[in-house]
PADREN-832844 format. One record per atom (N, C-alpha, C, CB): residue in three letters; x, y, z. Coordinates in steps of 0.05 Angstrom, whole numbers, plus 5000, padded with zeros to 4 digits. Glycine has a CB too. Layout:
ALAXYZ
...
***
This chain:
UNK501349765003
UNK499850075002
UNK501950274999
UNK498050165031
UNK501450484984
UNK502750654985
UNK500950924987
UNK504450614966
UNK501651115006
UNK499851335017
UNK501551565007
UNK499251335052
UNK500051755001
UNK501251994983
UNK499452204975
UNK502451904957
UNK499952464980
UNK497852694978
UNK497452724940
UNK499353034996
UNK495452724945
UNK494852804908
UNK494853094903
UNK491552704896
UNK494253224876
UNK494453444866
UNK492553654888
UNK493453424836
UNK491353534902
UNK489553744917
UNK490053764947
UNK486453664913
UNK491853624957
UNK493553604977
UNK491453435001
UNK494753924985
UNK490153254988
UNK489553005004
UNK490552745005
UNK487552945002
UNK490252615027
UNK491752365025
UNK489052065007
UNK492952295065
UNK491952004995
UNK490851774975
UNK493151474988
UNK491551904930
UNK491451344994
UNK492350984998
UNK491350864976
UNK491050805025
UNK493550784961
UNK492650624930
UNK494150324939
UNK494450814892
UNK493450124924
UNK493149844931
UNK491449704912
UNK492049814958
UNK493349424910
UNK491049284893
UNK490149044900
UNK491749244867
UNK487049014894
UNK485948784909
UNK486048554893
UNK483048824918
UNK485148264903
UNK486148094892
UNK485748044866
UNK485747944902
UNK484348144852
UNK484748094821
UNK485648284808
UNK482648024806
UNK488448364822
UNK490948614809
UNK488448924805
UNK492848464764
UNK486648944815
UNK486149224800
UNK486649424820
UNK483149254788
UNK487249624815
UNK488949894828
UNK486049984839
UNK490950184802
UNK486250014871
UNK484150134882
UNK485750344904
UNK481949894895
UNK483950554913
UNK484250704932
UNK482650854954
UNK485150814921
UNK482750894981
UNK482051024991
UNK483151334994
UNK481850885006
UNK481551504995
UNK482551824983
UNK480552035006
UNK481351884940
UNK482552155021
UNK480852315035
UNK478852585015
UNK482952435057
UNK476952585014
UNK475352775005
UNK474553065022
UNK473152625000
UNK472853225002
UNK471953445019
UNK469253375036
UNK471653695000
UNK469653525057
UNK467353545080
UNK464353565064
UNK467853845100
UNK462453455071
UNK459653535058
UNK458853695086
UNK457153245046
UNK458253915090
UNK457654065115
UNK459654035128
UNK455454005132
UNK460054005156
UNK461353895175
UNK462653645178
UNK460153905189
UNK461853415162
UNK462153175160
UNK464053065143
UNK460153095157
UNK465653035151
UNK467852905140
UNK467652665123
UNK469152845159
UNK468752625103
UNK468452395091
UNK471452255070
UNK465652455074
UNK470452025062
UNK472351935037
UNK471751815021
UNK474151835040
UNK472851734997
UNK473151634972
UNK473351344970
UNK475251754962
UNK472551114971
UNK474150864962
UNK472150684938
UNK474750654992
UNK474450554928
UNK473950344911
UNK476150274890
UNK471550414900
UNK474850194867
UNK477150074842
UNK477150384832
UNK475949774812
UNK479450484830
UNK480550644802
UNK479850734778
UNK482050544793
UNK478450434771
UNK476750484740
UNK475150564740
UNK476050314724
UNK473350514761
UNK471150534764
UNK469150714786
UNK470950314764
UNK467350694792
UNK465850944808
UNK466750824844
UNK461350944799
UNK467351014858
UNK467650944885
UNK466150974906
UNK469251034891
UNK465750864928
UNK463650974949
UNK466051214962
UNK462250684976
UNK462651384971
UNK463651644991
UNK462651575017
UNK462451954983
UNK464151565037
UNK463051425064
UNK463751735086
UNK465351055075
UNK462351705108
UNK462251845131
UNK463951735146
UNK460051865143
UNK465151855167
UNK466151725191
UNK465151555205
UNK466651865206
UNK462751555211
UNK460951305222
UNK460751055197
UNK457351445230
UNK459951145181
UNK459950975162
UNK462250765152
UNK459251125145
UNK464750935158
UNK467750755153
UNK468350735177
UNK470450885137
UNK467250705202
UNK467750605223
UNK466550285218
UNK466550795246
UNK462950355214
UNK462050105211
UNK463249965191
UNK459550105208
UNK464549975161
UNK465949835148
UNK468449715155
UNK466249955131
UNK470249915173
UNK472249845192
UNK471049605202
UNK472950045214
UNK469449575226
UNK469449385238
UNK468749115224
UNK468049445255
UNK467049145199
UNK466948905174
UNK469148825171
UNK465948975146
UNK471249005159
UNK473749005147
UNK475248755171
UNK475149365144
UNK475448925195
UNK477248795213
UNK476648485225
UNK477448985234
UNK473548455224
UNK473148205230
UNK473947955209
UNK470648215236
UNK473548045185
UNK474848025161
UNK476547865158
UNK475748215154
UNK479448145160
UNK481748075178
UNK482147835192
UNK481848225196
UNK481147885212
UNK480947665233
UNK480147395239
UNK480047735247
UNK477347425224
UNK476847045227
UNK476246945198
UNK473546935249
UNK476547145178
UNK475247055147
UNK473147075142
UNK475246815139
UNK471247115158
UNK468547235156
UNK467547475163
UNK467147115168
UNK465047485145
UNK463647755158
UNK461347725177
UNK462647945137
UNK460847545173
UNK458247395191
UNK458547375219
UNK457547105183
***
């Protein structure tokens, strides 16, 4: 995983998924007072997540990383 700033000064973490597709997580401009990120495959549309949604996703990803399932 490579983390660097993009042209807008936002941090971007780039990595490849299991199918060798380039993916990224990018800091996004806030919506009002709500911090958000973009997440997804570089050649397609991405998810835009609020901090609470990112936390819920992080919980799912952590469980998958720890146990191999999300259930």
